[in-house]
N, C-alpha and C positions, 0 to 999 in steps of 0.2 A: 733632386728630391722628387719622389713620386707624389701624385696627387693625394694619396692617402697619408703619406708622411707629412706633407705640407698642412693637411687638415689637422693632424695630431699636434703639430707644432703650434698652430693657431690656438687650439684648445688649451694647450699647456700655457701659452702666454695669457690667455683669457683667465685661466685658473689663478694665475699670479696677480694679474692686473685688477681683478674685481675686489678682492680684500684690500689691496693697496689703495685703490680709489675710495673705497668705503671708509677705511680708517682715516684717510686724508680729509674726507668731507666731514666726518664726525669730529675730528680734532680742529678743523678750521671753523666750524660753526661757532658763532658768537665769540670769536677769539679775543676780541678786545673788551667784552662786556664785564667779565670777572675782574675785580680789582686786583692789582698786584699785591702780593703779600710780602712779608718781611724778607724771606730768602730771595725772592725775585728782585726786590729792591737792592739787596746785597749784590746780586749779579750785576745789575746796572751800575752800581757805585764802583765795584771792583773793576769791571771791564771798561769803565770810562777813564781809568787812570792811564798814565803814560810813563814810559821809561822805568826808572827805578821805583816809582810809586806803584806801578802795576805789579812788578815782581815782588815787592814787599807785601802787597795785599794778597797776592796768590800764595806766597810762602806762609802767611799767617794761618792759612787753612790747611797747612801740612801737605800742599801739593794736590789735595783732592780737587777734582774738576779742573786741573791746570789747563788741559787742552781745550776744555769748554770755555774757560774765561778768555783764552787767547782768540778762539773763534768769535766769541761775542765782542771782543775788542774790535775785530775787523768789521763785524756786522754793524756795530754802533757807529764806527767811523764812516762806513759807506752809506748806511740807510737811516741813521739817527736812532734815538732811544725810545721811539713809540712802542706801545704794547704789542702791536702786530709785528713790527720788525724784530723785536727781541724774542718773541715767542715762535716766529715762523720756523726757525731751524728745528724746534721740537716737533712741530706739526709734520714737517718733511720726514723726520726720523721715525715718527710713529707710523706714518703711512708705509715707509720702507720696511719697518719691522713686520707688519702684517704680510707684505709681499714676500719677504724672506722666509717667514714661517711657512707660507704656502709653497714656496720653492723647495724648502727642505723636506716637507711632507711629500711633495710630488716626487722628489728623487728617491726618498726612502720607502714610500708606501703606495704611491699612485694618486690618480687624480681625485678620486672620491674623498680620500682622507685629506688631501690638500685643500679641497673646498671647505671641508668642515673646520680644519685647523685655522685656515685663513679667516673665516668668518668669526670664529670664537676669539681670535686674537684682535680682530678689528673692533668687535663690540665688547669692550672691556673697560669698565670705569677707571681702574688705576692707570691703564695705558693711555687712555684719552685724557685723563686729568694731567698726567705729566707731559702729555703731548701738547697741552695748552699752557705749559709753564716755562718760564725763562730759567730753567735749571738744567743740569747735565744728565738727568736720569733717562730721558727719552733717547738721547744719543748713545748713552752707555748701553741701553738695552738693544738698540739697533746694531751697534758694532759687536756686542756680545752674540747676537743672533747670527750675524754675518760670520763671526768666528766659528760658530757651530756648523754653519753651512760648509765652510772650507774644511773644518775638522772632519765632517762626515764624508766629504769627497776623498779625504786622505785615507780614512780607516775602512771605507767600504769599497775601495777600488779593487778590481779583480786581481787575484793572485798573479804575481809575475809582472804586474804593471806598476812601475814606480810612480809616485805622485809627481805631477808636473811642477816645474819651478814656479809657474804662475799660481798654482793652487797653494803651494807652500808660502809664497810671498803674500798672497791674500790672507792666509791664516796669520802670519806674523803681523802684518799691518793692522788687520781688524782687531786682533787680540790686544795689541799695544794701544790702539786708539780707544778700545773699551776701558782699559785701565786709566788712560789719560782723561777720560770723561768721568770716571768714578773709581776710587780705589777698591771699592767693594766688589768690583768685577773679578777680583782675584778668586772669588768663590767659583766662578765659571771655569777658570783654569784648573781648580781642584777637581771639579767634576770631570773634566777631560782627562786629567791624570788618572783618576780612579778607573777609567775605562781601558787604559792601556794594557793591563794584564790580560784582558779578553781579546786584544788584537796585537799580540806580540810582534808580528811581522811588520807593523807600522810604528812600533814604539820608538825606534831609533830616529826615524824621520821627524816624529812629533817632538821628541826631546831636543833635537838639534834646533828645531824651529822655536821652541820655548826658550832655549838658551839665547837666541837672538832677541826674543821679546824681553827677557830679563836684562839684557845689555841695554836695550833702548830705554828701559824703564828705571835705570839707575838713578836719574835725577828725582824721580818720584819717590824711590825708596829713601834717598837721603833726606828729602823734605819731610816725609812721613815719620821717619825715625826721630828726626830733630824736633818735630812738633808734638809727637805723641798723640794721645786721644783726649787731650784736655778740652778741645772744642766740643766734645760730646758730653760735657758735664751734666747736661739737662736730661739725658736719656734715662728713663725710669727703669727700675729692675723688672724683669719679666714676671708678671702675675697674670691672672686670668683675663684681665682687661687687655693687657698688652698682647697676649697670645691670641685673644679673640679678634683684636684689630688686625693682626698679621694674617690670621686665617681668612678673614673677609677680603683682604687685599689679594691673597693668593688665589682665591676662588672667584674674584671679581663679583663678590656678593655685597659690596659696599666699600666704603673707605672712611670709617670714623677716625678721628673726630671731625674731619673736613666736611663730611656730609652726614646728615641725620639718617638713622636706620629706617629703611622703608618696610612696608608690610610684607614684601616678598623677599627681603634680603636673607632672612634665616632659611627660608625654603631653598633659595639658590645655594646657600652655604651647605645645607644638608645633602642636596642632590649632587652637587659638584664634588663634595667630599666623598660620598659613596662611590661615585664613578671613578674618582682618582684611586681610591683604595682598591676597587675592582681591577683597574688597569695594572697597578703595581703588583697585586697578588697574582694576576694572570701571567705577567712577565716573569715573576719569580718561579712560579710553578712550571713554566716552560723549561726552565733550566733543570728542574728535578726530573723532567721527562726525557732527559738526555738529548734534547735538541741540540745539534751542533752550534757552537758559539757563532760561527760565521753566518748562520741563518737567522740569528737574532741580534746581530750587532745593532741594527737600527732601533729595536725595542730597548736594548740596554742603554743606548745613547740618550734617548729621551728620558728614560727612567733616572739615569745618573744626573742629567741636567736638573731634574727636580729634587731628587733625594739628597745628593751631596751638599749643595748649598744650604738647603733647609736644615739638614742635620748639623752641619758645621756652625751655622749661625746660632742655632738653639744651644749647642754645647758651649759656645763662647759666651753667650748671654747668661746662661745658668752658672758659668764659672766666674762671673763677675765682670766680664768685658762689657764695654759700652757699645752695644749693638742696636741699631735702629731696626728692629725686626719688621715693623710694618713697611717702612720705606724699602729696606733691602729685599723684601718679598717681590718687588717689581722685577727682579732679575729672572725669576722662574715663571712668571706669568706666561711667556711664550711656550715654555715646556708644558705647563698645565693645558694649554690649548691643544698641543700635540698629543698628550696623553688622553685627553677627552675624545678627540677625534679618532684616535686609534681604538679605544675601547668601544666606541659607538659604531665603528666600522669593522669590528671583529667578525670573521667568517661565521661564528656561531650565532650572531645576531642577524635576524632577517633584515634585508636592506630597507624595507618600508618602515620597520620599527626603528632602525638606526637613524633614518632621515627625520622621522617624526620627533625622536628624542633630541636630535640636534636642533631642530627648529624650536622646540620648547625651551631648550637651554639658551639659545640666542635671544629669545623673547624675554626670558627671565633676566638675562644680562642687560638687555635694553631697558628694562624697567628700573634697573639700578642707575643706568647712565642718564636717562632722560631728565630726571629731576635735578641733576647737577648743573645743568646749563643756566647761566644767568645768576648763579648763586655765588656769593663772595664770603667764604668763611672768615676772612680778615678784610673787611671793607675799608681799606685805608682811604679810598677816594671819598667815601661818605664822611669819615672822621675829619678829614682835612676840610671838606666843604662846610661842615658844622662849625669848626673853629673859625674859618674865614668869614662866615656869616655873622659872627658875634664879636670878632676881633676889632679892636680900635687902635688908634695911633698911640704909640708909646707903650703898648702892652708887650709883655715878654713871654717867651715860651722856652720850656726846658723839657728834657727827655730822660726817661729811665726805662731800660738802659739806653745808652746813647745809640745803640743799634736802631732804635725806633725812628731816629731822625732820617735814616736812609729812605724809608717808605714815605715819611712826611715830606721830605725833600722832593721826591718824585712828583707829587701832586701839587705842592704849594707853588710851583713855578707858574701854574696857570690860574692861580687864585689872587684876588686883590690883597689878601692878607700878607703876601710876600713884601708888599710895600709898607706895611705898618707894624708887623710883628717883629720884635727884636729877639733873636736867638741868644740865650745866655748860657745854655748847657747842652751841647758845646757852643761856644761863642764864636761861630764862624758865619760869614755872610751866606745868604741863600744861593748866591751865584756859585759857591764852591761845592762841587760834587766830590764827596770824600767817603770812603768806607769807615764805618764805626763798629766794627765787628767785635762782639764780646766785651764791650766797655760798660761794666756794671758799677763803676765807682760813683759814689754820691759826694757832693761837696761837703766840706767841713762846715761847722756851725757858723764860723765867721764869714765864710763865703755866702752862705744862705742869708745871713743878716744883711750883707751888702746887696744881694739880689732883691730882698724884700724892701730895702730902703730906696732902690732905684726903680723898682717896678711896682706901681700901684695895683696892677693886675698881672698875675702870673698864670700861664697855662702849663700844666704838667701832663705830658703825653707818655703813657706807659703801656707796654705790652711785652709778653715773654719775660715778665719781671721775676720769674722764679716760681717755685711750687712749694707749698707748705708740706706736701707729702712726697716731695721729690728727693733725689740724692742730696748729699750734704752740701755740695756747692750750690745747687739750685735752692735749697732751703736758706742758705746764707744770703743769697741774692734777694730772696723774698723778704727776709727779715730786714735787710737794708732798705728795701722799698717801703716797708711799713714804718720804719724809723723816719725816713724822709717825709712821708705823708704826715706823720705826727708833728714833726718839726715845722713843716709849712703851716699846719693847722694852728700852731702856737704863734706864728709870725703874722698870720692873716686872720682877719675877723670873720670872713665868710668863705664858704666853699660850696661849689656845685659840681656834680659829677654826672657823666654820661658814658655809657658803654656801647661798643659796637662789635658785632661779630660773636663767634662762639669757639671756633677752633683754637684760637689764641686771642682772648678778649682784648680789645683796644680800650683803654681806660683814659678818658679825657676829664681832667679836673681843672676847674677854674677857681683861683684864689683871689679874693678882693680884700684890700686893706679896709 
């Protein structure tokens, strides 16, 4: 390699490494400060199981995040269940995503756009939030991005040059792993399929590779079909609030309801939305100008990555399917970074103006990200500490739904209350780590009477108890909770309540005879 070639190689590596390191540092900052929330506690509870219990717990979720739970089972077995240990895989995945976005932009567009896309991806509240979570979203996005890197290598290869076996293998493995980290990654496959008519010479190779992916993912399909979408009973119908939350996630302009809206969030949303629209219109008009498809494959690829998943998710939600629009939006955040970098680096925009706009956009994103540190939308550690401070020997504790015990379990182990509080619903010892996913049943009146007889003081811990304005199943769960509270109020003379958090309020009620 010549000296000039070696220098270019180093610059390319630096272009990839800088956003990777920045995203890693941002995701690793104050990693253990934010309290685990209910879904993270479910990850710990599910992944802590062994043998048949592990497979039963995974199957209950319809195979969603199957690969992630198996990974976390190994992590917990090797490093324990501390917050840093169970969140670290997501930190690594988020860092890798920013580097992969820079790599993809470097291959498709050049170093200038790679720097911009990498920075925009690294400084993104949704990506960093999920990068600090013990959930499968960060790894799903990472493998999905890697899938697009391999897909781009296949469809943009020079004519007459068949894709290498290594590239095809990378595409199959990364796509399958994305699906095993989250079933919603199928939307990325749909985006890739939508691009095939524009690259017919590569369609056969991609379809064969996707056939291999489908074969590998047969267990996921079996579990998903058997489970259905019942576990998403709580997902609200799409209205202006739901669509607004999804739009803020898409544009990294906030992440309600987890974080309160900042003064610059709306400005970030408007500017980012305008730039995205400009990018998509420009790409569409290039086709009308009869630019050969081969010369705009890269632009079509990043446009499809954004447009197809968003469109399909919206259509499904409006048709009545239970789609988590705000969470699923995380899939296209890397595509948003690529589109923004592309439009700001367009030849018709002066480089100085493009760099200034990029810097302003990064600052706006940082203003959304900064206030999220140290903030716990579901502060289970505080709720458990409160109960522990006032709990006494012989007092009892119950949970509605029983899901909430998973988060309570995680923190009670280090509190003195573990030695004095008696769990009655569910009535299992604190030493038992079990998943209680979607258990909304309340005890019958005779059982409540027995609890009141044996427990002079009863703590009821509730969260995610249902919504008065939610879907029918969610409303039924909420009404069951209100009935339970009324019945306990009849059995006990006094009641005191305390609430924690806001994204999903933790309600702590103490009943005294």
